[in-house]
C-alpha distance (Angstrom), angle and dihedral (degrees) to the residues before:
residue distance angle dihedral
M1 . . .
D2 3.79 . .
M3 3.82 119.8 .
Q4 3.80 95.8 -89.5
E5 3.80 91.9 47.7
T6 3.80 90.3 47.9
L7 3.80 93.1 51.9
E8 3.81 91.6 47.4
F9 3.80 89.3 49.7
M10 3.80 89.3 50.3
R11 3.80 91.5 46.9
N12 3.80 97.2 48.4
T13 3.80 100.4 38.1
P14 3.82 126.5 75.7
W15 3.81 110.9 -117.8
N16 3.76 127.5 -154.7
W17 3.78 128.7 -145.1
Y18 3.76 100.2 -157.9
Y19 3.76 139.6 146.4
V20 3.77 125.5 -99.3
A21 3.80 91.3 -170.4
D22 3.77 140.6 -19.9
W23 3.77 119.7 -95.4
D24 3.76 136.9 176.0
Y25 3.82 93.8 -92.2
F26 3.81 86.8 75.4
R27 3.82 100.8 23.3
P28 3.80 114.7 39.4
G29 3.78 111.0 -148.9
L30 3.81 95.3 24.4
T31 3.79 109.1 164.3
Q32 3.78 123.4 -135.6
E33 3.80 90.1 -113.9
E34 3.82 91.8 52.6
Y35 3.78 90.1 46.9
E36 3.82 92.6 53.0
E37 3.80 92.6 44.7
S38 3.79 91.5 51.4
F39 3.82 91.3 66.8
Q40 3.80 87.7 64.8
L41 3.80 91.7 49.6
Y42 3.79 94.9 52.7
A43 3.82 98.7 40.6
P44 3.84 95.8 77.0
R45 3.77 90.2 45.9
Q46 3.80 90.2 52.4
A47 3.81 86.1 52.5
K48 3.80 88.8 56.8
L49 3.79 88.4 57.3
D50 3.81 88.0 56.8
E51 3.78 88.4 52.9
I52 3.80 90.6 48.8
G53 3.79 92.0 52.2
S54 3.80 99.9 -114.1
P55 3.82 104.3 132.9
I56 3.82 99.5 163.2
C57 3.79 115.6 83.2
S58 3.78 128.2 -174.0
V59 3.77 123.6 -179.8
L60 3.78 138.4 157.3
M61 3.79 108.4 -94.9
P62 3.81 125.9 -130.8
W63 3.77 121.2 -98.2
W64 3.80 114.5 -74.4
W65 3.83 109.6 153.9
M66 3.77 96.8 89.9
G67 3.81 104.4 165.7
I68 3.78 143.4 -19.3
D69 3.82 104.4 -40.1
E70 3.81 87.4 -14.7
Y71 3.80 119.9 123.7
D72 3.80 130.0 176.1
F73 3.81 113.5 -167.0
T74 3.81 96.0 177.4
Q75 3.80 96.3 111.2
F76 3.79 90.3 36.3
D77 3.78 90.4 58.4
E78 3.81 91.8 45.4
F79 3.79 90.1 55.2
V80 3.79 94.6 46.5
E81 3.80 93.3 46.8
A82 3.81 93.3 46.4
L83 3.79 89.9 52.7
L84 3.81 102.4 39.2
K85 3.80 109.5 24.5
D86 3.81 110.4 113.0
H87 3.81 89.1 0.1
P88 3.82 106.1 96.3
D89 3.82 91.7 164.7
R90 3.80 93.6 61.1
Y91 3.79 121.2 93.5
F92 3.77 129.8 -160.7
V93 3.81 136.9 -150.0
P94 3.82 105.2 -176.5
R95 3.78 118.6 -151.7
I96 3.79 106.2 -141.7
K97 3.80 121.6 -163.0
L98 3.79 114.0 -142.6
E99 3.79 103.3 -166.1
P100 3.81 108.5 134.0
P101 3.82 121.9 -116.9
L102 3.78 123.6 -100.8
D103 3.81 91.9 -101.8
W104 3.80 89.1 59.6
M105 3.80 91.6 48.5
R106 3.78 91.4 51.2
K107 3.80 90.9 49.6
Y108 3.81 93.6 47.9
P109 3.84 106.5 29.9
E110 3.80 91.5 153.4
E111 3.84 88.1 65.2
L112 3.81 94.2 61.1
C113 3.78 129.5 102.3
V114 3.80 109.8 -107.6
Y115 3.79 122.2 -160.4
W116 3.77 126.0 -138.2
H117 3.82 110.6 -71.7
G118 3.81 87.9 20.2
P119 3.80 124.5 134.4
Q120 3.80 120.9 -73.5
T121 3.80 103.0 -158.3
A122 3.79 127.7 73.8
E123 3.79 91.7 -124.0
E124 3.80 94.3 52.8
I125 3.81 91.6 47.1
R126 3.80 91.5 48.9
D127 3.80 90.7 52.8
L128 3.82 90.7 58.7
V129 3.79 97.5 50.2
G130 3.81 110.0 117.8
T131 3.82 93.7 6.1
T132 3.80 129.2 113.6
Y133 3.81 87.4 -91.9
H134 3.81 89.2 64.0
D135 3.81 113.1 91.5
R136 3.80 99.6 -150.3
A137 3.83 95.5 172.2
G138 3.78 94.5 43.9
H139 3.80 96.1 -149.0
G140 3.77 147.1 65.8
G141 3.75 127.1 7.9
A142 3.78 128.7 114.7
R143 3.77 118.8 -41.5
D144 3.78 114.0 -86.0
R145 3.79 100.1 2.6
G146 3.77 87.7 167.8
Y147 3.80 98.6 -99.2
L148 3.79 111.4 161.3
I149 3.80 103.5 172.7
S150 3.77 139.0 23.1
N151 3.80 132.2 -173.3
Q152 3.80 131.1 -65.8
S153 3.78 122.8 -22.5
F154 3.77 109.1 -116.6
S155 3.81 89.0 -132.0
S156 3.82 92.3 58.5
Q157 3.79 110.1 121.4
L158 3.80 90.8 -165.6
W159 3.80 90.1 56.7
L160 3.81 91.4 48.2
R161 3.79 89.7 50.8
D162 3.80 96.4 48.0
A163 3.81 96.2 37.2
S164 3.80 89.1 51.3
R165 3.79 89.4 52.3
A166 3.80 90.6 48.6
L167 3.79 92.8 47.2
K168 3.80 91.6 49.3
A169 3.81 90.7 51.5
T170 3.81 90.3 49.3
V171 3.79 94.8 49.1
E172 3.81 91.4 46.6
H173 3.81 90.1 50.2
L174 3.79 92.9 51.5
E175 3.78 95.1 42.2
K176 3.81 91.8 52.6
G177 3.79 92.0 47.7
P178 3.80 125.6 93.3
Y179 3.81 93.3 -94.4
G180 3.80 101.0 46.6
K181 3.79 93.2 115.7
Q182 3.81 91.2 56.6
I183 3.79 92.2 55.4
I184 3.81 104.4 88.9
G185 3.78 100.3 174.1
Y186 3.79 147.4 -10.6
M187 3.80 135.8 -124.2
P188 3.81 114.0 -156.3
A189 3.80 110.3 -155.0
F190 3.77 133.5 -163.7
G191 3.79 140.7 149.3
N192 3.78 130.0 30.5
C193 3.86 107.8 8.6
G194 3.80 89.1 -14.6
E195 3.81 86.9 -75.6
C196 3.82 97.0 118.8
M197 3.80 94.5 -107.1
W198 3.80 120.1 139.2
W199 3.78 116.2 -98.9
G200 3.80 112.6 -85.3
D201 3.79 92.5 17.9
W202 3.81 97.1 137.6
R203 3.79 91.9 56.0
L204 3.77 110.1 100.8
Q205 3.77 137.0 -172.0
G206 3.76 116.6 -21.1
D207 3.82 95.9 22.2
P208 3.82 113.1 107.2
Q209 3.82 95.5 -167.2
K210 3.79 96.8 106.7
G211 3.79 135.2 102.5
D212 2.83 170.8 127.2
F213 3.80 106.6 -159.7
G214 3.80 94.4 127.8
L215 3.79 118.5 140.7
S216 3.78 99.7 -119.9
H217 3.80 91.9 38.4
R218 3.80 90.6 56.6
R219 3.81 90.7 50.9
N220 3.79 92.3 46.0
F221 3.80 92.9 48.4
Y222 3.79 91.1 50.4
G223 3.81 93.3 48.4
W224 3.80 92.0 47.9
A225 3.81 92.9 48.1
V226 3.81 93.4 50.4
E227 3.81 89.1 49.2
K228 3.82 91.6 48.3
Y229 3.80 93.6 54.1
G230 3.78 96.2 35.3
S231 3.80 98.4 -122.1
L232 3.77 143.5 22.8
E233 3.80 90.4 -106.9
A234 3.79 91.6 54.8
L235 3.81 90.4 48.6
R236 3.79 91.4 50.6
K237 3.79 89.5 52.4
A238 3.82 93.8 47.3
W239 3.80 91.8 50.6
S240 3.84 95.1 37.5
M241 3.81 88.6 -125.5
P242 3.82 108.4 126.7
E243 3.81 93.4 178.0
L244 3.82 96.2 48.8
T245 3.82 117.3 140.6
E246 3.78 134.7 160.3
E247 3.79 88.9 -101.0
N248 3.81 96.4 54.3
L249 3.83 98.9 34.2
P250 3.84 105.6 145.9
I251 3.80 112.6 -139.4
P252 3.84 108.2 -153.8
T253 3.80 108.1 -96.1
P254 3.82 122.5 -140.7
P255 3.85 91.2 -104.5
D256 3.81 88.6 51.0
R257 3.79 86.9 61.0
W258 3.80 99.6 41.6
S259 3.79 113.9 103.4
I260 3.81 88.9 -163.4
N261 3.79 86.3 79.1
G262 3.80 88.9 79.6
K263 3.81 103.3 -91.8
D264 3.77 117.6 177.1
L265 3.81 123.4 -138.8
R266 3.79 93.3 -82.0
G267 3.78 88.2 49.5
V268 3.80 98.1 51.9
L269 3.83 90.4 47.0
L270 3.82 89.2 49.7
A271 3.79 90.9 -124.0
N272 3.80 89.2 145.3
D273 3.79 97.7 39.7
Q274 3.79 114.6 60.2
R275 3.80 86.9 162.9
Q276 3.82 90.2 70.6
V277 3.80 91.7 46.6
D278 3.80 89.0 51.8
C279 3.79 91.2 46.2
N280 3.82 89.5 55.9
E281 3.79 89.8 47.6
F282 3.81 92.7 49.4
H283 3.80 92.6 47.1
T284 3.81 87.7 51.3
K285 3.80 93.0 47.8
S286 3.80 92.7 47.6
C287 3.80 93.1 46.8
F288 3.77 94.8 49.4
D289 3.81 92.6 40.9
A290 3.80 85.9 61.8
I291 3.82 93.7 46.3
E292 3.78 91.1 49.0
T293 3.81 93.4 44.5
F294 3.80 92.0 53.9
G295 3.79 91.8 44.5
R296 3.78 88.9 54.2
V297 3.81 91.2 50.6
I298 3.81 89.4 54.8
K299 3.80 93.4 46.9
E300 3.79 94.1 47.7
T301 3.81 93.7 43.4
C302 3.80 101.6 46.4
G303 3.81 109.0 -7.8
K304 3.81 92.9 -124.9
A305 3.80 132.0 134.2
A306 3.80 117.6 -70.3
G307 3.80 124.6 -157.4
S308 3.77 142.6 175.7
F309 3.77 144.4 -176.2
Y310 3.79 109.1 -105.2
G311 3.81 149.4 140.6
Y312 3.82 104.1 54.6
F313 3.81 98.5 174.4
Q314 3.81 92.5 162.1
D315 3.80 88.3 67.6
P316 3.83 108.5 100.0
T317 3.82 87.8 -146.7
V318 3.81 95.1 46.8
G319 3.81 92.4 137.2
Y320 3.80 92.0 53.5
A321 3.81 88.8 46.4
G322 3.81 89.6 57.7
H323 3.82 96.6 -123.4
L324 3.80 103.3 129.7
A325 3.83 101.7 94.8
I326 3.80 94.8 97.3
E327 3.80 96.8 139.5
R328 3.78 90.0 50.2
A329 3.80 90.9 46.8
M330 3.79 91.6 52.1
N331 3.80 94.4 50.0
T332 3.80 106.9 35.5
P333 3.82 115.8 114.6
W334 3.82 91.2 -148.8
V335 3.82 101.7 65.4
D336 3.80 124.1 54.1
F337 3.78 106.4 179.5
Y338 3.79 141.0 20.7
S339 3.78 135.8 -163.3
S340 3.77 145.2 -172.4
P341 3.79 133.9 170.9
K342 3.77 117.4 -94.6
A343 3.80 114.0 -98.9
Y344 3.80 120.5 -74.0
H345 3.80 94.1 -153.6
Y346 3.81 117.7 86.4
C347 3.79 90.5 -3.6
L348 3.80 104.8 132.2
A349 3.79 128.2 95.5
G350 3.78 112.2 -58.1
D351 3.76 95.7 30.6
P352 3.81 125.3 95.0
G353 3.80 97.4 -122.7
A354 3.78 122.5 -139.6
S355 3.79 144.7 -151.7
Q356 3.78 124.7 -101.5
A357 3.80 88.9 -142.1
P358 3.83 135.3 38.2
G359 3.79 89.8 -94.7
Q360 3.80 95.8 157.5
S361 3.79 88.0 56.3
I362 3.81 95.8 45.8
A363 3.82 90.4 46.7
R364 3.80 88.4 66.7
K365 3.80 90.1 76.6
K366 3.81 108.4 7.3
L367 3.77 136.9 38.0
W368 3.81 110.0 -91.7
I369 3.82 117.4 -158.3
E370 3.80 112.6 -163.9
E371 3.79 112.8 -153.8
N372 3.80 112.3 -136.6
D373 3.80 104.1 -158.4
C374 3.80 95.9 158.1
R375 3.80 114.9 151.1
S376 3.78 119.9 -123.1
H377 3.80 127.5 -142.1
H378 3.82 87.1 -91.9
A379 3.82 94.2 64.8
A380 3.78 119.9 121.8
D381 3.82 89.3 -146.0
K382 3.81 101.3 87.9
S383 3.80 92.8 -174.0
R384 3.82 91.3 63.7
K385 3.80 107.8 25.0
A386 3.78 126.7 110.0
D387 3.79 111.0 -104.2
N388 3.81 96.4 -128.2
P389 3.84 142.5 -8.6
E390 3.81 92.7 -87.2
E391 3.80 91.8 56.2
T392 3.79 89.4 48.0
K393 3.80 88.3 57.7
T394 3.79 91.5 47.6
V395 3.79 96.5 53.7
F396 3.80 94.9 42.7
W397 3.80 94.2 48.9
R398 3.78 90.0 45.2
E399 3.80 90.4 55.9
I400 3.81 91.1 50.4
Y401 3.80 90.3 52.6
R402 3.80 91.6 46.1
A403 3.79 89.4 53.3
L404 3.80 94.9 46.7
T405 3.80 98.8 43.4
M406 3.82 93.0 44.5
K407 3.82 93.6 44.3
F408 3.79 95.5 -116.8
G409 3.74 129.9 151.7
F410 3.80 110.7 -137.8
W411 3.75 147.0 -170.0
W412 3.77 132.8 -153.5
M413 3.80 111.7 -125.7
D414 3.77 116.0 -165.9
I415 3.78 91.3 -169.3
G416 3.80 91.9 174.7
G417 3.77 93.2 59.1
L418 3.78 109.3 -173.7
K419 3.81 89.4 0.1
D420 3.80 90.5 67.3
D421 3.80 98.4 18.1
W422 3.79 103.2 -171.9
Y423 3.79 94.5 172.1
A424 3.81 95.1 56.6
D425 3.80 89.0 61.9
E426 3.81 109.1 84.4
E427 3.80 92.6 -160.6
M428 3.80 90.7 55.2
V429 3.79 90.9 45.9
A430 3.81 89.7 53.3
M431 3.81 89.8 48.8
F432 3.80 92.1 50.3
K433 3.80 90.3 49.7
D434 3.80 90.8 53.4
Q435 3.78 89.9 47.4
A436 3.80 92.4 48.9
D437 3.81 91.2 50.3
L438 3.80 92.0 49.2
Y439 3.79 92.6 46.2
K440 3.81 93.5 49.8
K441 3.80 89.9 47.8
W442 3.79 97.1 51.8
S443 3.80 107.5 26.0
P444 3.84 94.3 77.5
V445 3.82 92.7 46.1
P446 3.84 115.5 96.9
R447 3.80 108.8 -122.3
K448 3.79 129.9 177.2
S449 3.77 124.8 -132.5
T450 3.80 115.3 -109.7
A451 3.81 94.7 -167.4
Q452 3.80 119.5 129.5
V453 3.82 92.5 179.9
L454 3.80 123.3 73.1
F455 3.81 129.3 -166.5
V456 3.82 111.8 -158.9
E457 3.81 130.5 -162.2
D458 3.79 131.3 -176.6
E459 3.78 128.2 -151.4
E460 3.81 94.1 -161.5
S461 3.80 89.6 58.8
C462 3.82 89.6 48.3
G463 3.79 87.8 56.5
H464 3.80 89.6 57.1
M465 3.81 95.4 55.7
T466 3.74 127.9 97.4
Y467 3.82 117.3 -150.4
L468 3.81 103.2 -55.7
N469 3.77 107.1 166.8
G470 3.79 95.4 166.0
Q471 3.78 93.9 46.5
Q472 3.80 91.1 47.8
L473 3.81 93.4 48.6
G474 3.77 95.5 43.0
L475 3.79 99.9 39.0
R476 3.79 111.5 23.8
L477 3.81 98.2 34.6
R478 3.78 106.9 27.1
L479 3.80 96.7 38.2
E480 3.79 92.0 57.0
R481 3.80 90.4 47.6
E482 3.81 93.8 50.0
L483 3.80 90.9 46.3
R484 3.80 93.4 50.9
R485 3.82 91.0 50.4
C486 3.81 91.5 62.0
G487 3.81 94.0 91.3
A488 3.81 97.2 -108.0
E489 3.80 131.6 105.9
T490 3.81 112.4 -103.0
D491 3.80 130.9 -163.0
H492 3.82 124.3 -154.7
L493 3.82 121.1 -144.8
R494 3.80 141.8 146.5
V495 3.79 130.8 -106.0
A496 3.81 89.7 -109.8
D497 3.82 90.7 57.8
L498 3.80 90.9 59.6
L499 3.80 88.8 67.0
E500 3.81 92.1 55.6
L501 3.80 107.9 33.5
D502 3.77 135.5 67.5
V503 3.82 100.5 -108.8
S504 3.79 97.6 171.7
Q505 3.84 92.0 113.6
Y506 3.82 92.5 70.2
K507 3.79 118.5 93.9
F508 3.82 95.7 176.0
I509 3.82 122.4 38.3
V510 3.80 121.6 -173.2
F511 3.81 116.8 -160.0
C512 3.77 100.5 -158.6
H513 3.80 101.6 -169.2
A514 3.81 107.7 -8.1
F515 3.79 93.7 157.5
V516 3.80 90.3 145.7
M517 3.81 107.3 57.0
P518 3.81 115.2 136.6
K519 3.79 114.2 -159.3
E520 3.80 90.2 -117.3
K521 3.81 92.0 57.4
W522 3.79 92.3 44.4
D523 3.80 91.0 52.2
Q524 3.82 88.9 56.1
I525 3.81 91.9 48.6
R526 3.81 94.7 43.1
K527 3.79 92.0 57.3
R528 3.81 89.7 55.7
L529 3.80 95.9 51.9
R530 3.76 125.3 97.5
P531 3.83 112.1 -91.4
G532 3.79 108.3 -102.0
A533 3.81 94.0 17.5
H534 3.80 118.3 154.3
V535 3.81 116.2 -124.8
L536 3.80 123.1 -161.2
W537 3.80 117.7 -156.3
N538 3.80 122.4 -168.8
Y539 3.80 139.7 -151.2
G540 3.83 109.6 -41.4
A541 3.80 98.2 1.6
A542 3.83 118.0 169.5
L543 3.81 94.4 -0.5
L544 3.81 90.1 125.0
T545 3.79 130.2 61.8
P546 3.17 73.0 176.1
A547 3.83 86.3 -78.1
Y548 3.81 114.0 75.2
D549 3.80 104.6 -92.8
P550 3.83 122.0 162.2
Q551 3.81 89.2 -177.9
N552 3.80 88.7 61.1
Q553 3.81 89.3 53.3
K554 3.79 90.4 54.0
A555 3.81 92.6 46.0
V556 3.82 93.3 50.2
T557 3.81 103.7 37.1
G558 3.81 103.6 18.6
F559 3.81 89.9 -126.3
A560 3.78 138.3 93.5
V561 3.79 126.7 -150.7
Q562 3.78 128.7 -148.4
E563 3.78 131.6 -163.2
T564 3.80 111.6 -110.2
P565 3.80 106.4 179.9
E566 3.82 94.1 166.7
R567 3.79 99.1 47.4
M568 3.78 121.6 111.3
N569 3.78 119.6 -101.8
H570 3.76 122.3 -114.1
P571 3.84 107.9 -103.6
D572 3.80 94.3 -124.5
L573 3.76 99.7 61.1
Y574 3.75 121.1 93.6
R575 3.81 112.1 51.8
H576 3.80 117.0 105.6
I577 3.81 131.2 168.2
Y578 3.81 125.2 -143.4
W579 3.81 108.5 -179.7
H580 3.84 101.0 -52.9
S581 3.80 94.4 -23.7
V582 3.79 120.0 103.7
K583 3.78 109.7 -149.7
L584 3.76 135.2 -177.8
I585 3.78 118.8 -114.6
P586 3.82 102.8 -126.4
Q587 3.79 120.3 -128.6
D588 3.82 91.6 -125.7
Y589 3.82 94.7 133.8
P590 3.82 131.0 69.4
R591 3.79 116.9 -90.7
L592 3.79 111.8 -117.8
A593 3.78 136.5 -170.2
L594 3.77 133.5 -178.8
V595 3.78 121.0 -100.2
E596 3.80 102.0 -112.5
E597 3.81 115.1 -121.4
P598 3.82 132.3 175.5
E599 3.82 96.1 -116.7
Q600 3.79 93.2 57.6
T601 3.76 125.5 98.0
V602 3.80 103.5 -142.2
L603 3.80 112.1 -137.9
Q604 3.80 102.9 171.5
R605 3.80 136.6 16.1
S606 3.80 134.6 -172.4
P607 3.82 116.7 -111.4
D608 3.81 89.2 -96.3
G609 3.78 94.9 49.7
Y610 3.80 107.7 -95.6
V611 3.80 115.8 143.0
L612 3.80 109.5 -110.1
T613 3.81 101.1 167.1
A614 3.80 129.8 19.4
Q615 3.78 140.9 161.3
K616 3.79 138.1 -144.2
E617 3.80 138.5 170.5
R618 3.79 117.6 -120.6
E619 3.81 140.2 146.2
G620 3.80 92.1 7.6
L621 3.82 92.8 -58.2
T622 3.78 137.0 93.3
H623 3.80 109.3 -120.8
I624 3.80 119.5 -158.8
Y625 3.78 121.0 -174.7
S626 3.80 124.5 -164.6
A627 3.79 113.1 -170.0
D628 3.81 96.3 -174.1
L629 3.79 137.5 43.3
T630 3.80 95.8 -103.0
L631 3.81 107.4 109.5
R632 3.80 111.5 124.0
T633 3.80 133.5 178.9
P634 3.85 99.9 -90.8
F635 3.82 91.5 48.9
L636 3.81 93.1 44.1
R637 3.80 91.1 47.0
Q638 3.81 89.1 57.7
L639 3.79 90.6 49.6
L640 3.80 89.9 51.3
E641 3.79 91.1 48.8
N642 3.80 89.4 52.1
A643 3.80 88.5 53.4
G644 3.80 91.4 54.0
V645 3.81 95.2 -112.8
D646 3.82 114.0 169.2
F647 3.80 111.2 -127.2
S648 3.79 125.2 -145.3
A649 3.82 95.6 -170.1
P650 3.80 141.6 8.6
S651 3.80 125.2 -88.2
F652 3.78 119.0 -64.4
C653 3.79 91.4 30.7
A654 3.80 117.0 108.3
V655 3.78 115.9 -145.1
L656 3.80 122.0 -153.7
A657 3.79 107.3 -175.5
D658 3.77 150.0 133.2
E659 3.80 131.7 178.9
K660 3.83 93.4 -66.5
L661 3.82 105.4 26.3
K662 3.81 131.7 53.6
G663 3.79 128.6 -176.5
F664 3.82 127.4 179.0
F665 3.82 119.9 -162.7
P666 3.85 114.2 176.1
Y667 3.78 128.5 -168.8
Y668 3.82 92.2 -155.0
D669 3.81 132.6 27.8
V670 3.80 108.7 -73.0
C671 3.78 135.5 -171.1
F672 3.79 118.3 -177.5
T673 3.77 143.9 139.9
H674 3.78 117.7 -107.0
R675 3.79 124.9 -173.1
F676 3.80 115.2 -135.0
E677 3.80 113.8 -159.9
G678 3.80 105.0 -147.4
V679 3.79 126.5 -10.0
W680 3.80 120.0 -38.0
R681 3.81 133.0 -178.2
N682 3.79 127.4 -141.1
V683 3.81 101.1 -124.5
I684 3.81 93.8 -148.7
T685 3.83 102.6 40.4
G686 3.80 100.5 25.8
Q687 3.82 91.7 -130.5
T688 3.82 115.0 146.8
V689 3.80 121.6 -137.5
S690 3.80 138.8 -179.2
G691 3.77 137.4 170.5
E692 3.79 120.1 12.3
V693 3.79 111.4 -5.3
E694 3.78 129.7 177.9
L695 3.80 111.6 -129.5
K696 3.80 121.2 -161.5
I697 3.80 112.3 -172.6
P698 3.82 124.0 174.2
E699 3.78 119.1 -133.4
K700 3.79 115.9 -76.8
R701 3.79 92.1 9.3
F702 3.80 128.6 101.2
V703 3.79 148.1 -143.3
I704 3.81 121.1 -151.9
F705 3.80 131.6 -172.3
E706 3.80 140.1 -171.9
K707 3.81 125.5 -158.0
L708 3.80 117.4 -113.7
D709 3.81 101.1 -169.5
């Protein structure tokens, strides 16, 4: 296959992320005997994937970079042979971790990521390598376990040099081996979970185990910042630090970033701290420099497809993670495909599901592979498992319809392995086979979106946010969920896409966190919108140009917000669901309300009378502004009705559909009449329908259709 044929094969074929064997990365203390026996346990399950019709496998490879310029591919080769020997119709995309070995870290301690309160001399850093103060995984664990260092800084040029050399040697080894022709691409991996996120990224407010205070990183950040502004004097002015030098450069500390320290609106939008904005930008540049560097190594070594995990917008510390270079990701010649897991918030049966990244946007120009790591009813993890076999079917069919209607590639990831054991369940195997057949049938077929509702994100605005866990949970995550439960198809794009695409089909456009929206950019977008469209702004929309500018907010949205720290909260505010866990949305962001004006139509007030949501007509559009995180499905449904949106289902029923596929996924029991234009087939029962049809769907179940004519 040439490159285009390979990418089409990847796009239109279900992948699987599945184990070949156990190893100590997942099971500490695994004995050699257990390791060897595990090959025999996974082999029949791999055979089930052949039966299903999922010939592309990707899995994280065992450790191989043993020392400085020292590689041991023994386990690598065992994995590849176990997967591909005597299976010429299987294909492999190895995921290769590029963290350097301990010997390298001891030789180059100044290249390591150092956490806050960590050592600041090369000797002290070297002494911690491989000790309990060394955070090898770079994620999770109890708060403040005493970690002081992690692995390489992403900005380290020495790491890029040596990891590129190691990656080249690995690719050459695999390409020269007996199964080189069955390897159709590579996924370099580094950082937190191998998903290219900066060390310590998952740690939120109150946890000091974050960086990067490493020696080379500090130098690199300083050099980049001086180059960005053109001179040291210009940098000092931008950061309001007249005494700034390379020696005293202050990396933002975790408390600097925590909104729980009482930041006002200017503070949480980083209007007074360009240093933090630049730190997010430099993290992003360094992260994607590494992704692009490794993609180039793959291209120049073997000419095959290169991929990466990227774009985790659901992460409240996405700027720190380094995941804001979406435009660059979509246009680089060195990377062909990207991936992230599906969302873990509102992801069980009855909810619409979501992506952690703007996959529908990225899929415009690159191959997007959505990772379906749902848990079945077999899972040992009770906090994440489906409650019963019927709910397992619901969530897995929902993910297939999300992938198809949003033009994603996808892979199944049975992350639990034998502790969830999908492929030992014949009913699940039969379901996966049906899903694979449906996916292969429809993925290559051009299909138009039928959505009239659009949810819009913006990476530049994400780069201007401090750590706002409550705002991220309540606005970014819950707002999309409530919108998708309104019974209407919904697309998901970025602000930048609105300047390139025909968006005239959308009657209702939700700007999730458009904090940066200069009037000049808005004027370009406004002219591309459908006449009479309704636009929903949220929280601190358009306050940044990127300078803090309340007049710009008024000029763009027609509204002005005010800080109201003493006002009462709306009663429907705090509940949030992560898998089965119900969490409280923390009040770690400033309370806002709208400045009340005569020309507004007030839609929602706080219990003590402050205006939370209002509407006005201007510039041929209906502008709605919500200053708090209080919009729920019944209220949003009314707003959509006012905008003239056509509904496919009642409230609390998610709809995943395009012009040839329709899927209905209700949270509660529903009974409604839906009009089918043409002849459609129920994918599960085989029944054909047309015209007005009554649909009765129990709660947390589903009905899915495909068009026959």
